[in-house]
N, CA and C of each residue as an Amber inpcrd file, in Angstrom:
protein
   270
  -4.5820000  19.8660000   3.3460000  -3.6220000  18.8680000   2.9150000
  -2.9660000  18.2500000   4.1480000  -2.8540000  16.9200000   4.1550000
  -2.2400000  16.2260000   5.2780000  -0.7360000  16.4680000   5.2940000
  -0.1980000  16.6170000   6.5010000   1.2360000  16.7740000   6.6600000
   1.8800000  15.3920000   6.5800000   2.9610000  15.2990000   5.8290000
   3.6670000  14.0320000   5.6820000   4.4500000  13.7340000   6.9530000
   4.4160000  12.4590000   7.3550000   5.2230000  12.0420000   8.5050000
   6.5570000  11.5310000   7.9810000   7.6090000  12.2050000   8.3740000
   8.9490000  11.8340000   7.9440000   9.6750000  11.1910000   9.1270000
  10.6160000  10.3130000   8.8090000  11.4030000   9.6510000   9.8470000
  12.8110000   9.4230000   9.3160000  13.7290000   9.2120000  10.2340000
  15.1090000   8.9110000   9.8670000  15.3020000   7.4010000   9.9500000
  15.8380000   6.8340000   8.8880000  16.1210000   5.4040000   8.8400000
  17.6340000   5.2410000   8.8260000  18.1610000   4.4690000   9.7820000
  19.5940000   4.2050000   9.8480000  19.7970000   2.7300000   9.5340000
  20.5410000   2.4520000   8.4740000  20.7240000   1.0550000   8.0660000
  21.8070000   0.3780000   8.9000000  22.0550000  -0.8940000   8.6080000
  23.0000000  -1.6800000   9.4110000  24.4250000  -1.1520000   9.3200000
  24.7260000  -0.3770000   8.2690000  26.0540000   0.2060000   8.1200000
  26.1590000   1.5760000   8.7760000  25.0440000   2.0230000   9.3970000
  25.0480000   3.3130000  10.0650000  24.7150000   4.4900000   9.1590000
  24.3600000   4.2090000   7.8930000  24.0090000   5.2740000   6.9600000
  22.5710000   5.7220000   7.2000000  22.3550000   7.0120000   7.1820000
  21.0490000   7.5830000   7.4870000  20.3590000   8.0480000   6.2100000
  19.0430000   7.8240000   6.1350000  18.2460000   8.3490000   5.0260000
  16.8810000   8.7450000   5.5620000  16.2520000   9.6730000   4.8640000
  14.9330000  10.1350000   5.2840000  13.8710000   9.3250000   4.5470000
  12.8590000   8.8850000   5.2830000  11.7600000   8.1310000   4.6830000
  10.4450000   8.8330000   4.9920000   9.4540000   8.5640000   4.1690000
   8.1010000   9.0650000   4.4150000   7.2350000   7.8900000   4.8600000
   6.6110000   8.0270000   6.0180000   5.7290000   6.9880000   6.5230000
   4.3920000   7.1090000   5.7840000   3.9500000   6.0100000   5.1830000
   2.6750000   5.9860000   4.4680000   1.5610000   5.6360000   5.4480000
   1.7650000   4.5540000   6.2010000   0.7760000   4.1400000   7.1960000
   1.3930000   3.1070000   8.1270000   0.6770000   2.8460000   9.2020000
   1.0480000   1.7930000  10.1500000  -0.0200000   0.7150000  10.1020000
   0.3930000  -0.5160000  10.3410000  -0.5340000  -1.6510000  10.3810000
  -0.3370000  -2.4010000  11.6910000  -1.4160000  -2.9130000  12.2390000
  -1.3600000  -3.7960000  13.4100000  -1.9410000  -5.1380000  13.0080000
  -1.2960000  -6.2140000  13.4270000  -1.8260000  -7.5440000  13.1310000
  -3.1810000  -7.6970000  13.8150000  -3.9810000  -8.6140000  13.3050000
  -5.3230000  -8.8130000  13.8590000  -5.2950000  -9.1450000  15.3460000
  -4.2220000  -9.8010000  15.8070000  -4.1210000 -10.1430000  17.2310000
  -3.3740000  -9.0630000  18.0360000  -3.0160000  -7.9650000  17.3720000
  -2.3040000  -6.8360000  17.9880000  -0.9400000  -7.2120000  18.5720000
  -0.3570000  -8.2990000  18.1180000   0.9500000  -8.7170000  18.6290000
   2.1040000  -8.2110000  17.7700000   1.8010000  -7.8250000  16.5220000
   2.8470000  -7.3350000  15.6210000   2.4160000  -6.0040000  15.0230000
   3.4030000  -5.1200000  14.8340000   3.1440000  -3.8320000  14.2110000
   4.0510000  -3.6980000  12.9960000   3.5290000  -3.0330000  11.9760000
   4.2610000  -2.8500000  10.7330000   4.2170000  -1.3830000  10.3290000
   5.1820000  -0.9920000   9.5260000   5.1850000   0.3390000   8.9420000
   5.3080000   0.1850000   7.4240000   4.5040000   0.9690000   6.7160000
   4.5780000   1.0510000   5.2620000   5.2370000   2.3950000   4.9740000
   6.3180000   2.3870000   4.2090000   7.0470000   3.6340000   3.9770000
   7.6320000   3.6830000   2.5710000   8.0690000   4.8800000   2.1970000
   8.7050000   5.0760000   0.9070000   9.9700000   5.9040000   1.0880000
  10.8930000   5.6870000   0.1740000  12.1340000   6.4610000   0.1570000
  12.1170000   7.4860000  -0.9800000  10.9580000   7.6430000  -1.6190000
  10.8290000   8.5850000  -2.7340000  11.3040000   8.0160000  -4.0590000
  11.5380000   6.7130000  -4.1130000  11.9990000   6.0670000  -5.3450000
  10.8110000   5.7940000  -6.2630000  11.0550000   5.8820000  -7.5610000
  10.0170000   5.6080000  -8.5530000  10.4760000   4.4410000  -9.4150000
   9.5630000   3.4710000  -9.6120000   9.8780000   2.3090000 -10.4410000
   9.9420000   2.7510000 -11.8980000  11.0350000   2.4240000 -12.5490000
  11.2910000   2.9140000 -13.8990000  10.2130000   2.4980000 -14.9060000
   9.8250000   1.2250000 -14.8960000   8.9010000   0.7050000 -15.9020000
   7.4900000   1.2880000 -15.7650000   7.0130000   1.4460000 -14.5390000
   5.6170000   1.8570000 -14.3310000   5.4510000   3.3020000 -13.8980000
   6.5000000   3.8860000 -13.3620000   6.3860000   5.2420000 -12.8300000
   5.7430000   5.2860000 -11.4570000   5.4410000   4.1140000 -10.8850000
   4.8430000   4.0460000  -9.5530000   5.9090000   4.2110000  -8.4810000
   5.4960000   4.7700000  -7.3660000   6.4080000   4.9360000  -6.2420000
   6.6570000   3.5780000  -5.5790000   7.9000000   3.3140000  -5.2070000
   8.2740000   2.0640000  -4.5440000   7.9380000   2.2040000  -3.0630000
   7.2330000   1.1970000  -2.5190000   6.9350000   1.1990000  -1.0960000
   7.5960000  -0.0010000  -0.4340000   7.8360000   0.1460000   0.8480000
   8.4570000  -0.9060000   1.6530000   7.5510000  -1.1820000   2.8410000
   7.5830000  -2.4080000   3.3150000   6.8390000  -2.7840000   4.5180000
   7.8070000  -3.5380000   5.4220000   7.8310000  -3.1550000   6.6930000
   8.7310000  -3.8120000   7.6480000   8.0240000  -3.9920000   8.9840000
   8.4410000  -5.0120000   9.7050000   7.9410000  -5.2450000  11.0630000
   8.6430000  -4.2690000  11.9950000   7.9040000  -3.6850000  12.9230000
   8.4620000  -2.7300000  13.8790000   8.7060000  -3.4300000  15.2110000
   9.9060000  -3.2620000  15.7420000  10.2570000  -3.8170000  17.0470000
  10.8090000  -2.6910000  17.9110000  10.2900000  -2.5710000  19.1300000
  10.7940000  -1.5410000  20.0410000  12.0160000  -2.0750000  20.7670000
  13.0920000  -1.2960000  20.7180000  14.3490000  -1.6620000  21.3680000
  14.8530000  -0.4380000  22.1160000  14.7750000  -0.4560000  23.4280000
  15.1130000   0.7040000  24.2540000  14.2450000   1.8840000  23.8230000
  14.8530000   2.9860000  23.4350000  14.0920000   4.1520000  22.9890000
  14.0040000   4.2330000  21.4700000  14.4540000   3.2020000  20.7890000
  14.4790000   3.1980000  19.3220000  13.4730000   2.1910000  18.7890000
  13.0840000   2.3980000  17.5480000  12.2510000   1.4180000  16.8540000
  13.1070000   0.7940000  15.7630000  13.2050000  -0.5130000  15.8040000
  13.9970000  -1.2580000  14.8350000  13.0470000  -1.8150000  13.7810000
  13.4260000  -1.7010000  12.5090000  12.6340000  -2.2830000  11.4320000
  13.2700000  -3.5940000  11.0180000  12.4210000  -4.6160000  10.9110000
  12.9150000  -5.9510000  10.5760000  12.2180000  -6.4250000   9.3010000
  13.0020000  -6.9950000   8.4100000  12.4730000  -7.5150000   7.1580000
  11.5150000  -8.6790000   7.4330000  10.4560000  -8.7560000   6.6530000
   9.5010000  -9.8630000   6.7670000   9.9710000 -10.9610000   5.8170000
  10.3590000 -12.0900000   6.3780000  10.8930000 -13.1760000   5.5560000
   9.9950000 -14.4140000   5.5410000   9.0380000 -14.4730000   6.4510000
   8.1530000 -15.6300000   6.5660000   6.9680000 -15.4820000   5.6110000
   6.7330000 -16.4890000   4.7740000   5.6490000 -16.4350000   3.7850000
   4.2780000 -16.2760000   4.4320000   4.0370000 -16.9660000   5.5500000
   2.7370000 -16.8530000   6.2140000   2.5280000 -15.4490000   6.7890000
   3.5970000 -14.8400000   7.2760000   3.4880000 -13.4750000   7.7870000
   3.1750000 -12.5080000   6.6310000   3.7830000 -12.7400000   5.4590000
   3.4920000 -11.8950000   4.2940000   2.0190000 -11.9980000   3.9120000
   1.4610000 -13.1880000   3.9930000   0.0310000 -13.3680000   3.6910000
  -0.8090000 -12.5560000   4.6620000  -0.4360000 -12.5690000   5.9440000
  -1.1400000 -11.7660000   6.9520000  -1.0540000 -10.2790000   6.6330000
   0.1310000  -9.8170000   6.2480000   0.3160000  -8.3960000   5.9230000
  -0.5080000  -8.0200000   4.6920000  -0.5330000  -8.8850000   3.7010000
  -1.3510000  -8.6230000   2.5100000  -2.8270000  -8.5120000   2.8890000
  -3.2710000  -9.3460000   3.8090000  -4.6450000  -9.2910000   4.3010000
  -4.9220000  -7.9320000   4.9620000  -3.9760000  -7.4470000   5.7620000
  -4.1260000  -6.1500000   6.4230000  -4.2120000  -5.0200000   5.3930000
  -3.3900000  -5.0980000   4.3460000  -3.4180000  -4.0780000   3.2970000
  -4.7390000  -4.1000000   2.5330000  -5.2630000  -5.2950000   2.2730000
  -6.5600000  -5.4050000   1.5800000  -7.6780000  -4.8100000   2.4150000
  -7.5980000  -4.9840000   3.7410000  -8.6100000  -4.4040000   4.6110000
  -8.6110000  -2.8770000   4.4900000  -7.4260000  -2.2890000   4.4370000
  -7.3280000  -0.8240000   4.2850000  -7.8740000  -0.4030000   2.9260000
  -7.5150000  -1.1420000   1.8850000  -7.9430000  -0.7930000   0.5330000
  -9.4630000  -0.8690000   0.3810000 -10.0880000  -1.7530000   1.1520000
 -11.5410000  -1.9340000   1.0380000 -12.3490000  -1.0880000   2.0160000
 -11.6700000  -0.3050000   2.8660000 -12.3830000   0.5550000   3.7970000
 -13.0990000   1.6580000   3.0350000 -14.2950000   1.9480000   3.4740000
 -15.0580000   3.0200000   2.8340000 -14.7200000   4.3380000   3.5010000
 -14.4940000   5.3850000   2.6940000 -14.2100000   6.6930000   3.3020000
 -15.4090000   7.1840000   4.0910000 -15.1210000   7.9030000   5.1840000
 -16.2060000   8.3900000   6.0210000 -16.6110000   9.7750000   5.6510000
């Protein structure tokens, strides 16, 4: 069984919460990095786990997560997720 990668997320108000890292994504040009993570929340209607995706920015010794607000960037991220979904297991 794979060990879960856990991380501490500190929001803008300084509140800390534990998150589980699902995977990391790199843009096709390797200029942007993303993290897919969950806070353990379950969507009421479907019972599916809620996932989040954020852009990763290195700031000193910390990694800052930034919300993706650009529609074209979201299309790129969706493309990256589809590539993972279509990968054949080895």
